[in-house]
N, C-alpha and C positions, 0 to 999 in steps of 0.2 A: 660858742663859747668863742669869744673875741680872743685874739691874741696880738701880741707886738712880738716884731723882731729886729733886733740889733745887729748892726754889722758895723765891721770898722775896713776900709779898704785898704790891701796891702800891697808892698811895691810893685808884685807881678800882675797887680789887677790894676795898674794905672789906665787911666783912657779909655777905659771900656765903657760903654753905653750903659745907662741906669738898668736899664730892663734884663740887658746880658747878663751884668753881674749878679741882681738878685738872683736871676734864673741859675747862673753857675753855682752859687753859693745853696740855693732853696732849691734843689734836683726835685721835688716832688710841684712845686709850684709851676704851672704851665707859662710859658711866655705872656701867651695872652692873655692869662690871669692878670700877673704882674702889670702888665699895660692898662690895663682896665682898671688896679687899685690906683695906678701913678696918676691915672686921668680923673680919677673919681678923688682926688688929692690926700690919698692917705698915706703917701712916705714924704718924711722931712729929710734933708739932707742939710750935713749940720745945723740942724734946729731950724730951718724954713723948708715951707711945703714946696714942693716940686710936684709940677705938672705935666712936665715933659720926659716921656719914656727915652729917649734917644740922648738926653743931657751927659754929657762925658762926667766921669767921677775922677778924684784923684787920690794918691794914694796919703792916708791918714784921715779921710775924710770918713765922716760917721754918716751909718746910715739907719732909719729908723722906720719902719713899716707895718701899718697897722692892720691887721687881717679881721675885717667885723665877723659878727655874727652872720652868718648867710639871712636874708630874707623867706619869710613863706611864701611859695607862690598859690595866689589866688585863682583856681583854675576850677573851670566847670569837669566833671567828670565827663568822658564822652561814651558811649556804651558801644565799641566797637570793638570786633572779633580780633584780636591780635596774634598772628600768627607766630608763635617763640619757638624757634630753634633749638635754644639752648636758655639754661638757667640756672645762676646759682645764687649765694647770700651778695656775691659783687656784682653781678650782672647779667644784663639779659641780652641774647640775640635773635633779632625781630627780622623777618622776611616781611619789606615791605611793600603793601602791591600799590600799582600805580594809581593817580587819583585823590591823595590825600598826602597833607603836608607834615611836616615835622615839627613845626610849633606855631603858637599862635602868634598872628601880624595882622598886618593892617587887610583889613577887608573878613578875616577868620578866623576868631579868637577861642572858638567851642570846637571844631570838629578837625583836630589834628592828631597825631601820632603822641603827642605830651598829654592832650586830655583824655586818650586812651589809655597812657599809662597810669595816669589820676584814678582812672575806672579801674584799673587791674590792680594798683596795690601804691596807693598815694603815699604810703610812710616808707618806702625802701626805695627812693629816687636820690639820686646825690643833688647838693642844693646850692653848689659854688658856684655855677654859670650865671646867667641871665636869669630872672627870678621866673620869667615866663618859658624857661627852657630847662626844666630839670630833669637831670639825667644824660640831656643831648649832650655828646661828645662831638659828633660829626653829623653833617647832614647830606640826604640825596635828594633831589629835585621831587616838586610833585608827581611829576609825571613818568618819575624813573621808578621802578622796582628794585627789590632788591636787600642784600642785607645790610643792617645796622647793628652797631655795638650800643649800648646804653647803660649809664653808671648807676651802679642802685646805691653806692655810697661816696661821701668826698673824695676817699683815697683812692680809689679805683677810678674815679673820675681823673684828677690829677694824674695819677699815672698812665691813663689809658691815653689823656692828652697831650702828653709829653712824647708818648709813643708817635701821635698824629705827628707833632711838631720836628720831631727828629726825622719825620717821613719812615719809618719804620714797619709801619702798617703795610701788608700786601693785600692790594687792590685791584682785582680783574674785573673788567664789565664788559658783557658781550654787546655790541650792538649790527644793527642791519644800516649801511651808507645806499647812497645814491652814487652808483658809479665805482669807478675801481682806485685805489689809492697806488701813489706813484712817489716815491718806491713802494713795494706792496707790503714792505715791514720797514720799521723803523723808530726814531725817535723824534718828538716834537718838542722843541727846548725855546719857550718864549718868555716874555712877560704876558701877564694877562690885567687888563686895569677895565673900569665902568666905561662903558661907551658913550662918548659925550654928545652921541645925538639921541640917548635912550637911555636913562639912568636905569633900567631894570633890566639893561642886558651887557653882557660884558664883550670884549677885544681884544685882539691881539695887540700888543705894544711892542716896539723894538728898545723901548729904554724906560719907562715906565710903568708903576704896577707893579703886581708879584711875579716871583719865578713860576713858572709851571712847566713841569717835564709829564709827559703821556708815551710812552713806550705801546707801539700797536705792530700787531702784525695780522696779514688777510688770512681767514681760515677759510672760506668758500667766494667763488665768484660764482656769481648767476649770470648767464648771459646766451641768450638766443633770439629767435624771432618771433616768442611769443611771452619774452619777459623784457621788463626794461633792463640795464646792467643794475647788477646790485650786488654789495660784498657785505659778507659776514665778518666782522671783525673783532676782535682781541684785544682790548687797551689794559695797559697794567699802568697804575698811575705812582708814580714819583710824588707829586705833590696835590695837594686837592683843594684848587682852586674852586669856585663859585664856577658851575658852568662848564668846567674844565675840557671836558671832553667833547661838547657841543659846541663849544668855540673854537677848539683844537681840528675838531674836523671840519667845521665851514673853511676854517682858515688854507686848508689842505684842497678845498674846492667840492668837498664829497659831504653836504648834510645828512644829517641821521633822519631814517624816515620817518614821519609823524611827528617831527619837531618843526610847531609852527611858527617857535620864535626865531629861530637862526636858519629857518629854511629859505633857500632862492627861489624863485618863482620857476614851477614848473608849467611845461606846457603839457596839456592833456595827454593821457598816456594813450600812444593809436596802438591797435593792432594785439593788443594783450589779451591773454586770457582771464574773460570776466568775471571768474569765481578769483582768481587774485587779484584783478581791479576794485570790487567789491569789497575784499578785506582791508586791502591797500587805504583806501576811501574811507574805512569804517572806524581805522586804529584812531581812537581819541588820547592816545598817549605817543611819548615817541618810542623807539625801538631800543631802547637802551636798558639794560639791566647788571646791577650788579651782582656780580657772580660769587665772584670769592671774598673773604674777607677771613685776615689770620694777622695774630697779635699773641702779645707775649700776656698770659694771667698775670693780672697786679699782683697776685697773693702766691698763689703756686711759683709763677715764674715757667709755666710751662707755655710750647708755642701750641696756638688752638689754630687750627683752620676750619671754615665752615664752606660752602659750597649751595648754592642754591639752583633749580634746575629753572630754565624760562618758563615764563606764565603761558598759559594756553593759547593765548590769541597773537603772540609771537611764534610761538611752537607751530602754530597752524600755517602762519603764511611761511616759514621756511619749509613745510611738509609740501607745501604746493608748490615754491619754488623748485624743490626736488623734483617734484612729479613731472611740473611742468617741462624742465631740462632734460630730461630722458630722451 
C-alpha cells in the first residue's frame, strides 16, 4: 500500500539536512531508506521534487514524501539448507557458512542466501529494501561465516535497520591474524572508503568515506619454532562498514589468515608443522567468524543475544596451533 507523509519544518529544526529531518520525525524509516527514496525523486520540498538528501531545510518548509508499494522480487528459489538458529513471526537468525553470498549481484543471481530464503518461505520476507534483497538488513562477506538477522516483515526491517544505523547492535567476530597486534588491544577509529586502485576493495582514509570503529582484543598468541606467529583476536564492531575488520587489520599490518583480497604477499612458511601447513594452504576462506549478534526484538522490546561456535575448519587450525605450541 502506497502512502504519503506530509511534514512542516518547525523552528527548532531549522538548517537540518533533509534526510536527517525526515528520519528524526519518522523514527521507523531508516536513514538509508529515506536517502534512497529521495534519490528516486519521491520527495517534494515546497511542491518541488528534490533528489539531494543533504539539502538543508528551513522553518516553515513543507515536505511531502511518497512511500511506494514495495516491488515483488522475481527471484529463483535455491534449495540450500539454511542453519536457522532462531525464528519467530518477525525475524530469523541464521548461521551462514562461508562460501555463499548474501544476495544476488553481478555474476551470481541464483545461489545466494536470499534465494535460499525464497525457497524456505518466500511469503514472509520484508520487501522494503532493494528488490533483490528481501529480508536482508545487514550483510557479511561471502567467505565469512556466522550470524545474520533477517527481517520477515517491513516493520521489523525498519526497526532493525534503525538499530544498525544507531550502532546499538552487538556484533563480535573471532579472527586469526598473521603476527601480533600492537597494542594487543584497543580501538581502531578511521574512515573507510573505496580503494582508488581497485573498486572492489576498501581502504583506510584519513578524511573521506564513512566513519569506521573497531574495538579489538588479542585472545591468544601462537609463536614457537614450529608455527609462524599468529594471533586469535576478537573484534567488536561499533560500525559495520564494507570489509571493515579486514581493512582495519590490514591497516594495522596484520591481515587475516586466508584473506586472498587484502593479504600482503607472504614468504613460503618454513620449518612449520606439515599438518598445520596443509590446513593453512587448504583454507579456502578467511579466518573470520561472526560469533555474537545482539539486538532488541522489534516487537517484544526484549534484548536478544545469539552466539555461534567456530566452524570445524577454523577450529581444527586452532586445535593444531594449541597442540603444536605445547
